[in-house]
C-alpha positions as CSV (number, residue, x, y, z in Angstrom):
1,M,23.2,-51.0,75.3
2,T,25.8,-48.5,74.5
3,T,29.1,-48.7,76.4
4,V,29.9,-45.5,78.3
5,K,33.2,-44.7,79.9
6,I,34.0,-41.5,81.7
7,Y,37.5,-40.3,82.4
8,S,37.4,-38.0,85.4
9,T,39.1,-36.8,88.6
10,P,37.6,-36.7,92.1
11,T,37.9,-32.9,92.4
12,C,36.5,-31.9,89.0
13,P,33.0,-30.3,89.4
14,W,32.1,-30.9,85.7
15,C,33.0,-34.6,86.1
16,K,30.6,-34.8,89.1
17,K,27.9,-33.1,87.1
18,A,28.4,-35.5,84.1
19,K,28.3,-38.6,86.4
20,A,25.2,-37.3,88.2
21,Y,23.5,-36.6,84.9
22,L,24.2,-40.1,83.6
23,D,22.9,-41.5,87.0
24,E,19.8,-39.4,86.7
25,K,19.1,-40.7,83.2
26,G,19.7,-44.3,84.3
27,V,22.8,-44.7,82.1
28,A,25.4,-47.3,83.4
29,F,29.0,-46.1,83.0
30,E,32.5,-47.1,83.9
31,N,34.5,-44.4,85.7
32,F,38.2,-44.0,85.3
33,N,40.0,-41.8,87.8
34,V,42.8,-40.3,85.6
35,A,44.4,-38.6,88.7
36,E,45.4,-42.1,90.0
37,D,45.2,-44.4,86.9
38,M,48.1,-43.5,84.6
39,K,47.1,-46.1,82.0
40,A,43.6,-44.6,81.8
41,Q,45.1,-41.1,81.6
42,E,47.2,-42.1,78.6
43,E,44.2,-43.8,77.0
44,M,42.1,-40.6,77.5
45,I,44.7,-38.4,76.0
46,K,45.1,-40.8,73.0
47,I,41.4,-40.9,72.2
48,S,40.6,-37.3,72.9
49,G,43.8,-35.3,72.4
50,Q,42.9,-33.6,75.6
51,M,44.4,-33.3,79.1
52,G,41.2,-31.8,80.6
53,V,38.4,-33.8,82.1
54,P,35.7,-35.0,81.9
55,V,36.1,-37.0,78.7
56,L,33.3,-39.4,77.8
57,D,33.5,-42.3,75.5
58,I,30.0,-43.2,74.4
59,G,30.0,-46.2,72.1
60,G,33.4,-45.1,70.6
61,K,32.3,-41.5,70.1
62,I,34.3,-39.0,72.2
63,V,32.7,-36.1,74.1
64,V,35.1,-33.6,75.7
65,G,33.5,-31.8,78.7
66,F,30.0,-32.0,80.0
67,D,28.1,-31.4,76.8
68,K,24.6,-32.4,77.7
69,G,23.3,-32.0,74.2
70,K,25.9,-34.2,72.7
71,I,25.5,-36.8,75.4
72,D,21.7,-36.8,74.9
73,E,22.2,-37.2,71.1
74,L,24.7,-40.1,71.4
75,L,22.6,-41.9,74.0
76,D,19.3,-41.0,72.2
77,I,17.9,-39.4,75.4
78,K,14.7,-37.5,74.9
79,N,14.0,-34.8,77.5
């Protein structure tokens, strides 16, 4: 199974959509709240070059934003 991490904040609507989408598809993920976890925030910026959320790490591949097509492709989700 592919490891999925999502870097998010509690107030970000796109983060909520991304997490809800992963839940809907039955994909387990580890959530990192970068508003409170400075280590996770630094890691997110290092891997993505971005300050914006959500950032998803899907098996080592980085997706910035809620890009459903890219998420589906990396997780081999067929609609």
